C-alpha positions in Angstrom: -0.7 89.4 31.5 0.3 87.4 28.3 0.3 83.6 28.8 4.0 83.4 28.0 4.8 85.5 31.1 3.6 82.4 33.1 6.5 80.3 31.6 9.5 80.3 34.0 12.0 78.5 31.7 13.6 81.3 29.7 14.3 79.2 26.6 10.8 77.9 26.5 9.3 81.4 27.0 11.5 82.8 24.2 10.1 80.2 21.8 6.5 81.2 22.6 7.4 84.9 22.3 9.0 84.2 18.9 5.9 82.2 17.7 3.6 85.0 18.9 5.6 87.5 17.0 5.5 85.4 13.9 1.8 85.1 14.1 1.5 88.9 14.5 3.5 89.3 11.3 1.2 86.9 9.5 3.8 84.1 9.3 1.7 81.1 10.3 4.0 78.5 8.9 7.0 79.8 10.8 5.0 80.0 14.0 3.9 76.4 13.7 7.5 75.4 13.3 8.5 77.4 16.3 5.7 75.9 18.3 6.6 72.4 17.2 10.1 73.0 18.5 8.7 74.3 21.8 6.4 71.3 22.2 9.1 68.8 21.4 11.4 70.6 23.9 8.6 70.5 26.5 8.1 66.7 26.0 11.9 66.2 26.5 11.9 68.4 29.6 8.7 66.8 31.1 8.5 63.3 29.8 5.6 62.6 32.3 3.4 64.5 29.9 3.4 61.5 27.6 2.6 59.2 30.5 -0.4 61.1 31.7 -3.6 59.0 31.3 -5.9 60.0 28.6 -9.3 61.2 29.6 -12.1 58.6 29.4 -13.7 58.7 26.0 -10.9 60.6 24.4 -10.4 58.3 21.4 -12.5 55.5 20.0 -11.2 53.9 16.8 -12.6 51.0 14.8 -15.1 50.1 17.6 -12.4 49.6 20.2 -10.5 51.9 22.6 -7.0 52.7 21.7 -4.2 53.0 24.1 -2.4 56.2 23.2 -0.5 58.9 25.0 -2.5 62.0 26.0 -0.1 64.2 24.2 -0.8 62.4 21.0 -4.5 62.7 21.6 -4.5 66.4 22.1 -1.7 67.8 19.9 -3.5 69.2 16.9 -3.2 67.2 13.7 -3.3 69.9 11.1 -0.2 68.9 9.2 2.5 69.1 12.0 1.9 65.7 13.5 3.5 64.1 16.6 5.0 60.8 15.6 3.9 58.1 18.2 6.9 55.9 17.6 9.2 58.7 18.4 7.6 59.2 21.8 7.8 55.5 22.5 11.5 55.7 21.6 12.0 58.6 24.0 12.9 61.1 21.3 9.8 63.0 20.4 9.5 64.3 16.9 7.0 66.1 14.8 6.5 65.3 11.1 5.4 68.1 8.8 2.9 66.9 6.2 1.8 70.4 5.2 4.0 73.0 3.6 2.0 76.0 4.8 0.0 76.9 7.8 -2.6 79.6 8.4 -2.6 81.9 11.4 -5.7 80.2 12.8 -3.9 76.8 12.6 -0.8 78.3 14.3 -3.1 79.7 17.1 -4.4 76.2 17.7 -0.9 74.9 18.2 0.0 77.9 20.3 -2.9 77.5 22.7 -2.3 73.8 23.2 1.4 74.1 23.6 1.4 77.0 26.0 -1.5 75.7 28.1 0.4 72.4 28.4 3.6 74.2 29.4 1.7 76.2 32.0 -0.1 73.1 33.3 3.3 71.3 33.8 4.8 74.5 35.4 7.7 74.9 33.0 
């Protein structure tokens, strides 16, 4: 069974199906944009995702622990980056710093986004 079949929300499932199709067609950039839309929608549907505690040892910066949201820690930073201030403001956004994405990069975003959606029973 494909992972997207475990998503009960029809709109969310359609975004994952669209992204998977784009990856199958070799359109990594389009897939990352679709997956970013899916993840932002997921964060808006389930704001508790950003309140989940980070796993111990998840991030150590400049010799001190940083207090960051788990979604920020885990969402891949490959050029489609979650903006921390947007989460704090309650309106999550993703900033695109790369113009193109490979299929392997899209797969990283896909796996993280769909696993998060399944974990939070969307």
